ZAMARTOR-829561 format. One record per residue: residue number from 1; y, x, z of N, C-alpha, C, O in turn. Coordinates in Angstrom, 2 decimals, padded with zeros to 5 digits, always signed. Atoms other than C-alpha are relative to their C-alpha. Example, Ala and Ser with C-alpha at 12.3 -4.5 7.8 and 13.67 -1.06 7.14 Angstrom:
<recs>
<rec resi="1" n_y="-001.19" n_x="+000.89" n_z="+000.00" ca_y="-004.50" ca_x="+012.30" ca_z="+007.80" c_y="+001.20" c_x="+000.90" c_z="+000.00" o_y="+001.18" o_x="+001.94" o_z="+000.66"/>
<rec resi="2" n_y="-001.19" n_x="-000.82" n_z="-000.06" ca_y="-001.06" ca_x="+013.67" ca_z="+007.14" c_y="+001.09" c_x="-000.77" c_z="+000.73" o_y="+002.20" o_x="-000.26" o_z="+000.90"/>
</recs>
This chain:
<recs>
<rec resi="1" n_y="-001.07" n_x="-000.43" n_z="+000.88" ca_y="+063.72" ca_x="-034.49" ca_z="+012.67" c_y="-000.60" c_x="+000.83" c_z="-001.12" o_y="-001.47" o_x="+001.68" o_z="-000.90"/>
<rec resi="2" n_y="+000.39" n_x="-000.82" n_z="+001.14" ca_y="+063.21" ca_x="-033.09" ca_z="+009.23" c_y="+001.24" c_x="+000.25" c_z="-000.86" o_y="+002.17" o_x="-000.55" o_z="-000.88"/>
<rec resi="3" n_y="-001.02" n_x="-000.25" n_z="+001.00" ca_y="+065.45" ca_x="-031.49" ca_z="+006.68" c_y="-000.66" c_x="-000.32" c_z="-001.32" o_y="-001.64" o_x="+000.32" o_z="-001.70"/>
<rec resi="4" n_y="+000.67" n_x="+000.52" n_z="+001.18" ca_y="+064.65" ca_x="-033.31" ca_z="+003.49" c_y="+000.65" c_x="+000.50" c_z="-001.28" o_y="+001.87" o_x="+000.45" o_z="-001.42"/>
<rec resi="5" n_y="-000.41" n_x="-000.33" n_z="+001.37" ca_y="+064.89" ca_x="-032.01" ca_z="-000.07" c_y="-000.53" c_x="-001.13" c_z="-000.87" o_y="-001.65" o_x="-001.05" o_z="-001.37"/>
<rec resi="6" n_y="+000.51" n_x="+001.21" n_z="+000.63" ca_y="+064.64" ca_x="-035.39" ca_z="-001.77" c_y="-000.40" c_x="+000.18" c_z="-001.46" o_y="+000.19" o_x="+000.97" o_z="-002.20"/>
<rec resi="7" n_y="+000.46" n_x="+000.01" n_z="+001.39" ca_y="+062.76" ca_x="-035.95" ca_z="-005.00" c_y="-000.37" c_x="-001.43" c_z="-000.38" o_y="-001.47" o_x="-001.69" o_z="-000.86"/>
<rec resi="8" n_y="+000.25" n_x="+001.40" n_z="+000.31" ca_y="+063.06" ca_x="-039.70" ca_z="-005.47" c_y="+000.02" c_x="-000.22" c_z="-001.51" o_y="+000.79" o_x="+000.41" o_z="-002.23"/>
<rec resi="9" n_y="-000.01" n_x="+000.35" n_z="+001.43" ca_y="+062.24" ca_x="-041.17" ca_z="-008.87" c_y="+000.88" c_x="-001.20" c_z="-000.27" o_y="+001.16" o_x="-001.52" o_z="-001.42"/>
<rec resi="10" n_y="-000.87" n_x="+001.16" n_z="+000.17" ca_y="+064.43" ca_x="-044.19" ca_z="-008.26" c_y="+000.40" c_x="-000.59" c_z="+001.33" o_y="-000.08" o_x="-000.17" o_z="+002.39"/>
<rec resi="11" n_y="-000.50" n_x="+000.67" n_z="-001.19" ca_y="+066.22" ca_x="-046.43" ca_z="-005.81" c_y="-000.03" c_x="-001.50" c_z="-000.24" o_y="+000.11" o_x="-001.96" o_z="-001.38"/>
<rec resi="12" n_y="-000.05" n_x="+001.45" n_z="+000.10" ca_y="+066.05" ca_x="-050.13" ca_z="-005.08" c_y="+000.66" c_x="-000.54" c_z="+001.26" o_y="+000.72" o_x="+000.14" o_z="+002.29"/>
<rec resi="13" n_y="-000.60" n_x="+000.66" n_z="-001.15" ca_y="+067.80" ca_x="-052.56" ca_z="-002.76" c_y="+000.18" c_x="-001.47" c_z="-000.34" o_y="+000.08" o_x="-001.88" o_z="-001.49"/>
<rec resi="14" n_y="-000.30" n_x="+001.42" n_z="+000.14" ca_y="+068.53" ca_x="-056.21" ca_z="-002.21" c_y="+001.50" c_x="-000.11" c_z="-000.33" o_y="+002.34" o_x="+000.40" o_z="+000.41"/>
<rec resi="15" n_y="-001.41" n_x="+000.10" n_z="+000.42" ca_y="+071.76" ca_x="-057.10" ca_z="-004.06" c_y="+000.86" c_x="-000.72" c_z="+001.02" o_y="+002.02" o_x="-000.34" o_z="+001.23"/>
<rec resi="16" n_y="-000.78" n_x="+000.70" n_z="-001.03" ca_y="+072.87" ca_x="-059.57" ca_z="-001.36" c_y="+000.28" c_x="+000.91" c_z="+001.19" o_y="+001.37" o_x="+000.89" o_z="+001.75"/>
<rec resi="17" n_y="-000.18" n_x="-000.94" n_z="-001.11" ca_y="+072.34" ca_x="-056.92" ca_z="+001.32" c_y="+001.03" c_x="+001.07" c_z="-000.38" o_y="+001.82" o_x="+001.50" o_z="+000.46"/>
<rec resi="18" n_y="-000.99" n_x="-000.98" n_z="+000.47" ca_y="+074.35" ca_x="-054.44" ca_z="-000.78" c_y="+001.41" c_x="-000.57" c_z="+000.13" o_y="+002.31" o_x="+000.11" o_z="+000.62"/>
<rec resi="19" n_y="-001.33" n_x="+000.62" n_z="-000.09" ca_y="+077.28" ca_x="-056.86" ca_z="-001.00" c_y="+000.43" c_x="-000.16" c_z="+001.46" o_y="+001.60" o_x="+000.06" o_z="+001.79"/>
<rec resi="20" n_y="-000.28" n_x="+000.11" n_z="-001.43" ca_y="+077.06" ca_x="-057.51" ca_z="+002.74" c_y="+000.39" c_x="+001.35" c_z="+000.59" o_y="+001.30" o_x="+001.44" o_z="+001.41"/>
<rec resi="21" n_y="-000.29" n_x="-001.35" n_z="-000.49" ca_y="+077.05" ca_x="-053.76" ca_z="+003.39" c_y="+001.38" c_x="+000.46" c_z="-000.45" o_y="+002.10" o_x="+001.13" o_z="+000.30"/>
<rec resi="22" n_y="-001.34" n_x="-000.35" n_z="+000.50" ca_y="+080.16" ca_x="-053.29" ca_z="+001.22" c_y="+001.06" c_x="-000.69" c_z="+000.86" o_y="+002.04" o_x="-000.06" o_z="+001.25"/>
<rec resi="23" n_y="-000.97" n_x="+000.73" n_z="-000.82" ca_y="+081.99" ca_x="-056.00" ca_z="+003.19" c_y="+000.08" c_x="+000.57" c_z="+001.42" o_y="+001.17" o_x="+000.71" o_z="+001.98"/>
<rec resi="24" n_y="+000.04" n_x="-000.45" n_z="-001.39" ca_y="+080.88" ca_x="-054.65" ca_z="+006.57" c_y="+000.39" c_x="+001.47" c_z="+000.17" o_y="+001.11" o_x="+001.81" o_z="+001.11"/>
<rec resi="25" n_y="-000.19" n_x="-001.45" n_z="-000.18" ca_y="+080.98" ca_x="-050.86" ca_z="+006.03" c_y="+000.78" c_x="+000.68" c_z="-001.12" o_y="+001.08" o_x="+001.87" o_z="-001.03"/>
<rec resi="26" n_y="-000.74" n_x="-000.53" n_z="+001.16" ca_y="+082.84" ca_x="-050.40" ca_z="+002.70" c_y="-000.77" c_x="+001.13" c_z="-000.69" o_y="-000.18" o_x="+002.08" o_z="-001.19"/>
<rec resi="27" n_y="+000.84" n_x="-000.99" n_z="+000.68" ca_y="+079.89" ca_x="-048.41" ca_z="+001.31" c_y="-000.98" c_x="-000.73" c_z="-000.90" o_y="-001.75" o_x="-001.58" o_z="-000.45"/>
<rec resi="28" n_y="+000.89" n_x="+000.58" n_z="+001.00" ca_y="+078.07" ca_x="-049.38" ca_z="-001.87" c_y="-001.33" c_x="+000.76" c_z="+000.01" o_y="-001.35" o_x="+001.97" o_z="+000.21"/>
<rec resi="29" n_y="+001.31" n_x="-000.66" n_z="+000.03" ca_y="+074.34" ca_x="-048.68" ca_z="-002.10" c_y="-000.13" c_x="+000.95" c_z="-001.19" o_y="-000.96" o_x="+001.85" o_z="-001.16"/>
<rec resi="30" n_y="+000.00" n_x="-000.96" n_z="+001.12" ca_y="+075.01" ca_x="-046.96" ca_z="-005.45" c_y="+000.46" c_x="+001.36" c_z="+000.52" o_y="-000.13" o_x="+002.39" o_z="+000.18"/>
<rec resi="31" n_y="-000.48" n_x="-001.25" n_z="-000.60" ca_y="+077.01" ca_x="-044.33" ca_z="-003.52" c_y="-001.03" c_x="+000.58" c_z="+000.97" o_y="-001.23" o_x="+001.79" o_z="+001.03"/>
<rec resi="32" n_y="+001.04" n_x="-000.46" n_z="-000.92" ca_y="+074.28" ca_x="-044.17" ca_z="-000.88" c_y="-001.15" c_x="+000.65" c_z="-000.76" o_y="-001.69" o_x="+001.66" o_z="-000.32"/>
<rec resi="33" n_y="+001.08" n_x="-000.58" n_z="+000.82" ca_y="+071.69" ca_x="-043.51" ca_z="-003.60" c_y="+000.37" c_x="+001.40" c_z="-000.47" o_y="-000.47" o_x="+002.30" o_z="-000.46"/>
<rec resi="34" n_y="-000.45" n_x="-001.34" n_z="+000.41" ca_y="+073.76" ca_x="-040.58" ca_z="-004.89" c_y="-000.08" c_x="+000.98" c_z="+001.17" o_y="-000.51" o_x="+002.12" o_z="+001.01"/>
<rec resi="35" n_y="+000.03" n_x="-000.87" n_z="-001.17" ca_y="+074.07" ca_x="-039.18" ca_z="-001.36" c_y="-001.43" c_x="+000.38" c_z="+000.38" o_y="-001.68" o_x="+001.51" o_z="+000.80"/>
<rec resi="36" n_y="+001.40" n_x="-000.27" n_z="-000.35" ca_y="+070.31" ca_x="-039.45" ca_z="-000.79" c_y="-000.65" c_x="+001.05" c_z="-000.90" o_y="-001.72" o_x="+001.57" o_z="-000.58"/>
<rec resi="37" n_y="+000.55" n_x="-000.99" n_z="+000.91" ca_y="+069.73" ca_x="-037.11" ca_z="-003.72" c_y="+000.33" c_x="+001.43" c_z="+000.43" o_y="-000.17" o_x="+002.39" o_z="-000.17"/>
<rec resi="38" n_y="-000.35" n_x="-001.33" n_z="-000.52" ca_y="+071.24" ca_x="-034.21" ca_z="-001.75" c_y="-000.87" c_x="+000.32" c_z="+001.22" o_y="-001.42" o_x="-000.59" o_z="+001.84"/>
<rec resi="39" n_y="+000.72" n_x="-000.33" n_z="-001.24" ca_y="+069.50" ca_x="-032.29" ca_z="+001.04" c_y="+000.66" c_x="-000.70" c_z="+001.18" o_y="+001.89" o_x="-000.76" o_z="+001.27"/>
<rec resi="40" n_y="-000.55" n_x="+000.73" n_z="-001.13" ca_y="+069.91" ca_x="-034.24" ca_z="+004.26" c_y="-000.88" c_x="+000.13" c_z="+001.24" o_y="-002.04" o_x="+000.53" o_z="+001.17"/>
<rec resi="41" n_y="+000.69" n_x="+000.03" n_z="-001.28" ca_y="+068.93" ca_x="-034.49" ca_z="+007.90" c_y="-000.64" c_x="-001.37" c_z="+000.10" o_y="+000.02" o_x="-002.39" o_z="-000.11"/>
<rec resi="42" n_y="+000.70" n_x="+001.28" n_z="-000.03" ca_y="+066.31" ca_x="-037.19" ca_z="+008.35" c_y="-000.75" c_x="-000.18" c_z="+001.32" o_y="-001.35" o_x="+000.76" o_z="+001.84"/>
<rec resi="43" n_y="+000.71" n_x="+000.37" n_z="-001.21" ca_y="+064.91" ca_x="-038.94" ca_z="+011.40" c_y="-000.97" c_x="-001.12" c_z="-000.38" o_y="-000.55" o_x="-002.18" o_z="-000.84"/>
<rec resi="44" n_y="+001.02" n_x="+000.98" n_z="+000.36" ca_y="+061.64" ca_x="-040.81" ca_z="+010.86" c_y="-000.20" c_x="-000.95" c_z="+001.17" o_y="-000.33" o_x="-000.53" o_z="+002.32"/>
<rec resi="45" n_y="+000.14" n_x="+001.02" n_z="-001.03" ca_y="+061.28" ca_x="-044.08" ca_z="+012.74" c_y="-000.92" c_x="-001.11" c_z="-000.48" o_y="-000.53" o_x="-001.92" o_z="-001.32"/>
<rec resi="46" n_y="+000.86" n_x="+001.12" n_z="+000.38" ca_y="+058.27" ca_x="-046.37" ca_z="+012.41" c_y="+000.58" c_x="-001.30" c_z="+000.56" o_y="+000.99" o_x="-001.36" o_z="+001.72"/>
<rec resi="47" n_y="-000.51" n_x="+001.30" n_z="-000.44" ca_y="+059.38" ca_x="-049.99" ca_z="+012.60" c_y="-001.04" c_x="-001.04" c_z="-000.39" o_y="-001.11" o_x="-001.45" o_z="-001.54"/>
<rec resi="48" n_y="+001.10" n_x="+000.90" n_z="+000.31" ca_y="+056.46" ca_x="-052.34" ca_z="+012.86" c_y="-000.97" c_x="+000.72" c_z="-000.93" o_y="-001.39" o_x="+001.84" o_z="-000.65"/>
<rec resi="49" n_y="+000.93" n_x="-000.61" n_z="+000.96" ca_y="+054.23" ca_x="-051.65" ca_z="+009.89" c_y="+000.74" c_x="+000.80" c_z="-001.08" o_y="+000.10" o_x="+001.41" o_z="-001.94"/>
<rec resi="50" n_y="-000.78" n_x="-000.65" n_z="+001.04" ca_y="+057.09" ca_x="-050.20" ca_z="+007.82" c_y="+000.65" c_x="+001.28" c_z="+000.52" o_y="+001.28" o_x="+001.27" o_z="+001.58"/>
<rec resi="51" n_y="-000.65" n_x="-001.26" n_z="-000.34" ca_y="+058.23" ca_x="-046.58" ca_z="+007.96" c_y="+001.46" c_x="-000.06" c_z="-000.44" o_y="+001.74" o_x="-000.37" o_z="-001.59"/>
<rec resi="52" n_y="-001.42" n_x="-000.07" n_z="+000.35" ca_y="+062.02" ca_x="-046.28" ca_z="+008.09" c_y="+000.51" c_x="+001.40" c_z="+000.30" o_y="+000.06" o_x="+002.07" o_z="+001.23"/>
<rec resi="53" n_y="-000.58" n_x="-001.33" n_z="-000.17" ca_y="+064.06" ca_x="-043.14" ca_z="+007.75" c_y="+001.51" c_x="-000.14" c_z="+000.07" o_y="+002.14" o_x="-000.80" o_z="-000.76"/>
<rec resi="54" n_y="-001.45" n_x="-000.11" n_z="-000.11" ca_y="+067.61" ca_x="-042.53" ca_z="+008.94" c_y="+000.37" c_x="+001.35" c_z="-000.59" o_y="-000.01" o_x="+002.39" o_z="-000.04"/>
<rec resi="55" n_y="-000.42" n_x="-001.23" n_z="+000.67" ca_y="+069.12" ca_x="-039.96" ca_z="+006.59" c_y="+001.50" c_x="+000.19" c_z="+000.21" o_y="+002.29" o_x="-000.73" o_z="-000.02"/>
<rec resi="56" n_y="-001.41" n_x="-000.34" n_z="-000.16" ca_y="+072.41" ca_x="-038.24" ca_z="+007.40" c_y="+000.35" c_x="+000.90" c_z="-001.17" o_y="-000.13" o_x="+002.03" o_z="-001.27"/>
<rec resi="57" n_y="-000.24" n_x="-000.62" n_z="+001.31" ca_y="+073.87" ca_x="-037.24" ca_z="+004.03" c_y="+001.48" c_x="+000.24" c_z="-000.24" o_y="+002.31" o_x="-000.58" o_z="+000.16"/>
<rec resi="58" n_y="-001.39" n_x="-000.21" n_z="+000.40" ca_y="+077.09" ca_x="-035.68" ca_z="+002.75" c_y="+000.35" c_x="-000.86" c_z="-001.21" o_y="-000.46" o_x="-001.05" o_z="-002.11"/>
<rec resi="59" n_y="-000.48" n_x="+000.78" n_z="+001.15" ca_y="+079.17" ca_x="-037.83" ca_z="+000.39" c_y="+001.52" c_x="+000.08" c_z="-000.04" o_y="+002.19" o_x="-000.48" o_z="+000.83"/>
<rec resi="60" n_y="-001.46" n_x="-000.07" n_z="+000.21" ca_y="+082.68" ca_x="-037.01" ca_z="-000.85" c_y="+000.76" c_x="+000.42" c_z="+001.25" o_y="+001.75" o_x="-000.22" o_z="+001.62"/>
<rec resi="61" n_y="-000.72" n_x="-000.53" n_z="-001.14" ca_y="+083.71" ca_x="-035.01" ca_z="+002.20" c_y="-000.26" c_x="-000.71" c_z="+001.32" o_y="+000.32" o_x="-000.33" o_z="+002.34"/>
<rec resi="62" n_y="+000.36" n_x="+000.67" n_z="-001.26" ca_y="+082.23" ca_x="-037.39" ca_z="+004.79" c_y="-001.51" c_x="-000.05" c_z="+000.10" o_y="-002.23" o_x="+000.24" o_z="-000.85"/>
<rec resi="63" n_y="+001.44" n_x="+000.14" n_z="-000.19" ca_y="+078.80" ca_x="-037.96" ca_z="+006.26" c_y="-000.36" c_x="-001.47" c_z="+000.10" o_y="+000.30" o_x="-002.24" o_z="+000.80"/>
<rec resi="64" n_y="+000.51" n_x="+001.36" n_z="-000.04" ca_y="+076.87" ca_x="-041.17" ca_z="+005.71" c_y="-001.32" c_x="-000.03" c_z="+000.75" o_y="-002.10" o_x="+000.92" o_z="+000.70"/>
<rec resi="65" n_y="+001.30" n_x="+000.29" n_z="-000.59" ca_y="+074.00" ca_x="-042.58" ca_z="+007.75" c_y="-000.63" c_x="-001.10" c_z="-000.82" o_y="-000.10" o_x="-002.21" o_z="-000.90"/>
<rec resi="66" n_y="+000.65" n_x="+000.92" n_z="+000.93" ca_y="+071.60" ca_x="-044.29" ca_z="+005.39" c_y="-001.41" c_x="-000.26" c_z="+000.51" o_y="-002.18" o_x="+000.66" o_z="+000.74"/>
<rec resi="67" n_y="+001.36" n_x="+000.38" n_z="-000.38" ca_y="+068.50" ca_x="-046.20" ca_z="+006.44" c_y="-000.71" c_x="-000.45" c_z="-001.26" o_y="-000.22" o_x="-001.29" o_z="-002.02"/>
<rec resi="68" n_y="+000.80" n_x="+000.39" n_z="+001.16" ca_y="+065.80" ca_x="-046.46" ca_z="+003.81" c_y="-001.47" c_x="+000.03" c_z="+000.36" o_y="-001.87" o_x="+000.59" o_z="+001.39"/>
<rec resi="69" n_y="+001.45" n_x="-000.06" n_z="-000.14" ca_y="+062.08" ca_x="-046.97" ca_z="+003.46" c_y="-000.60" c_x="+000.50" c_z="-001.30" o_y="-000.18" o_x="+000.07" o_z="-002.38"/>
<rec resi="70" n_y="+000.63" n_x="-000.48" n_z="+001.23" ca_y="+059.88" ca_x="-045.08" ca_z="+001.00" c_y="-000.82" c_x="-001.11" c_z="-000.66" o_y="-001.51" o_x="-001.87" o_z="+000.02"/>
<rec resi="71" n_y="+000.81" n_x="+000.92" n_z="+000.79" ca_y="+058.33" ca_x="-047.20" ca_z="-001.76" c_y="-000.62" c_x="+000.81" c_z="-001.12" o_y="-000.06" o_x="+000.91" o_z="-002.21"/>
<rec resi="72" n_y="+000.59" n_x="-000.93" n_z="+000.96" ca_y="+055.97" ca_x="-044.88" ca_z="-003.58" c_y="+000.90" c_x="+001.21" c_z="-000.09" o_y="+001.20" o_x="+001.84" o_z="+000.93"/>
<rec resi="73" n_y="-000.91" n_x="-001.15" n_z="+000.16" ca_y="+058.22" ca_x="-042.18" ca_z="-005.04" c_y="+001.46" c_x="-000.44" c_z="-000.05" o_y="+002.35" o_x="+000.37" o_z="-000.31"/>
<rec resi="74" n_y="-001.37" n_x="+000.53" n_z="-000.02" ca_y="+061.30" ca_x="-044.43" ca_z="-004.82" c_y="+000.43" c_x="-000.23" c_z="+001.46" o_y="-000.38" o_x="-000.14" o_z="+002.38"/>
<rec resi="75" n_y="-000.53" n_x="+000.32" n_z="-001.32" ca_y="+063.55" ca_x="-045.26" ca_z="-001.86" c_y="+000.65" c_x="-001.37" c_z="-000.05" o_y="+001.45" o_x="-001.65" o_z="-000.95"/>
<rec resi="76" n_y="-000.65" n_x="+001.31" n_z="-000.11" ca_y="+064.50" ca_x="-048.80" ca_z="-000.85" c_y="+001.06" c_x="+000.12" c_z="+001.09" o_y="+000.75" o_x="+000.31" o_z="+002.27"/>
<rec resi="77" n_y="-001.12" n_x="-000.16" n_z="-000.93" ca_y="+067.95" ca_x="-048.63" ca_z="+000.76" c_y="+000.17" c_x="-001.30" c_z="+000.78" o_y="+000.20" o_x="-002.39" o_z="+000.21"/>
<rec resi="78" n_y="-000.13" n_x="+001.15" n_z="-000.90" ca_y="+068.37" ca_x="-050.94" ca_z="+003.76" c_y="+001.43" c_x="-000.14" c_z="+000.51" o_y="+001.95" o_x="-001.25" o_z="+000.59"/>
<rec resi="79" n_y="-001.39" n_x="+000.05" n_z="-000.46" ca_y="+071.83" ca_x="-050.00" ca_z="+005.07" c_y="+000.64" c_x="+001.38" c_z="-000.16" o_y="-000.04" o_x="+002.39" o_z="-000.29"/>
<rec resi="80" n_y="-000.76" n_x="-001.25" n_z="+000.11" ca_y="+074.56" ca_x="-047.37" ca_z="+004.81" c_y="+001.34" c_x="-000.20" c_z="+000.71" o_y="+002.00" o_x="-001.23" o_z="+000.56"/>
<rec resi="81" n_y="-001.27" n_x="+000.03" n_z="-000.73" ca_y="+077.56" ca_x="-046.59" ca_z="+007.01" c_y="+000.45" c_x="+001.43" c_z="+000.24" o_y="-000.29" o_x="+002.37" o_z="-000.02"/>
<rec resi="82" n_y="-000.47" n_x="-001.33" n_z="-000.39" ca_y="+079.71" ca_x="-043.67" ca_z="+008.13" c_y="-000.82" c_x="+000.47" c_z="+001.19" o_y="-001.15" o_x="-000.31" o_z="+002.08"/>
<rec resi="83" n_y="+000.75" n_x="-000.57" n_z="-001.11" ca_y="+077.81" ca_x="-041.35" ca_z="+010.46" c_y="+000.84" c_x="-000.02" c_z="+001.28" o_y="+002.04" o_x="+000.22" o_z="+001.24"/>
<rec resi="84" n_y="-000.71" n_x="-000.04" n_z="-001.27" ca_y="+078.72" ca_x="-041.62" ca_z="+014.13" c_y="+000.06" c_x="+001.45" c_z="+000.51" o_y="-000.51" o_x="+002.35" o_z="-000.10"/>
<rec resi="85" n_y="-000.22" n_x="-001.35" n_z="-000.53" ca_y="+079.69" ca_x="-038.62" ca_z="+016.27" c_y="-001.31" c_x="+000.73" c_z="+000.28" o_y="-001.46" o_x="+001.90" o_z="-000.09"/>
<rec resi="86" n_y="+001.29" n_x="-000.62" n_z="-000.30" ca_y="+076.15" ca_x="-037.93" ca_z="+017.48" c_y="-000.74" c_x="+000.41" c_z="-001.27" o_y="-001.33" o_x="+001.49" o_z="-001.33"/>
<rec resi="87" n_y="+000.66" n_x="-000.30" n_z="+001.28" ca_y="+074.77" ca_x="-038.07" ca_z="+013.93" c_y="+000.68" c_x="+001.17" c_z="-000.71" o_y="+000.01" o_x="+002.02" o_z="-001.29"/>
<rec resi="88" n_y="-000.72" n_x="-001.12" n_z="+000.62" ca_y="+077.50" ca_x="-035.75" ca_z="+012.66" c_y="-000.36" c_x="+001.32" c_z="+000.68" o_y="-000.53" o_x="+002.34" o_z="+000.00"/>
<rec resi="89" n_y="+000.39" n_x="-001.21" n_z="-000.73" ca_y="+076.64" ca_x="-033.23" ca_z="+015.40" c_y="-001.38" c_x="+000.48" c_z="-000.41" o_y="-001.60" o_x="+001.67" o_z="-000.62"/>
<rec resi="90" n_y="+001.37" n_x="-000.36" n_z="+000.40" ca_y="+072.95" ca_x="-033.31" ca_z="+014.48" c_y="+000.00" c_x="+000.63" c_z="-001.38" o_y="-000.66" o_x="+001.64" o_z="-001.60"/>
<rec resi="91" n_y="-000.06" n_x="-000.53" n_z="+001.37" ca_y="+073.75" ca_x="-032.75" ca_z="+010.81" c_y="+000.61" c_x="+001.41" c_z="+000.01" o_y="+000.07" o_x="+002.33" o_z="-000.60"/>
<rec resi="92" n_y="-000.70" n_x="-001.29" n_z="+000.00" ca_y="+076.19" ca_x="-029.91" ca_z="+011.51" c_y="-000.78" c_x="+001.10" c_z="+000.70" o_y="-000.63" o_x="+002.27" o_z="+000.36"/>
<rec resi="93" n_y="+000.83" n_x="-001.00" n_z="-000.68" ca_y="+073.75" ca_x="-028.17" ca_z="+013.86" c_y="-001.00" c_x="+000.63" c_z="-000.96" o_y="-001.42" o_x="+001.77" o_z="-000.75"/>
<rec resi="94" n_y="+000.98" n_x="-000.50" n_z="+000.97" ca_y="+071.40" ca_x="-027.76" ca_z="+010.90" c_y="+000.68" c_x="+000.61" c_z="-001.23" o_y="+000.26" o_x="+001.66" o_z="-001.71"/>
<rec resi="95" n_y="-000.57" n_x="-000.38" n_z="+001.29" ca_y="+073.69" ca_x="-027.42" ca_z="+007.87" c_y="+001.26" c_x="+000.85" c_z="+000.07" o_y="+001.65" o_x="+001.43" o_z="-000.94"/>
<rec resi="96" n_y="-001.21" n_x="-000.83" n_z="-000.10" ca_y="+076.81" ca_x="-025.64" ca_z="+009.19" c_y="-000.28" c_x="+001.34" c_z="+000.63" o_y="+000.63" o_x="+002.15" o_z="+000.78"/>
</recs>
């Protein structure tokens, strides 16, 4: 677990995956990118040869769980959804 003060220079994602995420979770990756710019609770998870990070971020009064992978100084967003109960507890234990 880390508390991240993000300093991304940009964001990227697959447009088809973004549309799929909107249909499935009603969350646009544009909104996820804005949320990732705020301090957040992050869990680092190596997945094969690619490092993935689960970030629990505030967005418009709710918490989002965003999975991304670092690409240099940018972040490639993989998925975004509302945080589940366990994730909300972890976030609130640090930030509340």
